[in-house]
C-alpha angles and dihedrals in degrees: 000000000000091000095053093040095055091039093057096041090051095047096049095039098048091040091058093042090045092049093052091047094049092046088051090052091052102257119147122269091248093052092046091049099047107029098064098050090040091057100036097044091049092053092044091050094051092047092044096046098096092054092046090049093049092045094054090046089049090058091056104096092204092071097054094208119165103208147355093269091057091044090055091050091049092051093048091046096052102029107021128229092312089060091067089061095041106132096024093128091055090041091054092044090051101039101040097051089042094058096037089051094046094048094044089049090047092051092045092051089048087060102044104035112093114253118221104253102206116062090188095056112116090234096046097104093045091049091052092050091050088049090051091048093053090048092047097047093047092049095045096047092045093050093047099044098046094051099039093106092055089051089054091049093049095050091046088052090054090053099044103029087224125143122256098264093045092048091054092048091049093050092048092050091049101041110005116224090325088087087079090073099041112128093005093139092051089045091056089058096040098043112015097047097052093041091048093046092050091055095043097046091047089054093045091050093049090048090048092049093048090048093052091045090056 
């Protein structure tokens, strides 16, 4: 939980800070939107990979491991230090597009969704929260749906210890292209919900802080 919490907080915070910085330096809107989450989410994924790897292994009942620490020790003992970063390529390919997509969709929705015009209207706060909810749901679902195949590949790598190409080949032989949709419903809960909630509660907190400041 700590790993995912700090990861999401870092990605969204530094993406917003980076976007503002790049726009100030004269970079295009597309570059300012994509570059910060691309860089930050890549760094976070590489740093977080041993925890992700250990967590997925921990969920495998055949290993009978009690906690993440023991899972890391087990992986190190049987696969060496490289085993802790096994699946990093698939993890980066999954995580980076997910957050780049979610943040790009969030920023796009911020531009196109109508903004309540009268701050003094009795429904202003409610309308702003509804707007934030629409933005959050759209960004979360887009990020989760578009990267679901990479999530399947990463988890399969953890189970089989195969390389990226061999894993894709194995999945295709076993399921055909339908493997790309495997676990999509669960991924919506595991990915879309937390990402959407992060965006929504961030907006709600900012709105609450501005209201108190006034």
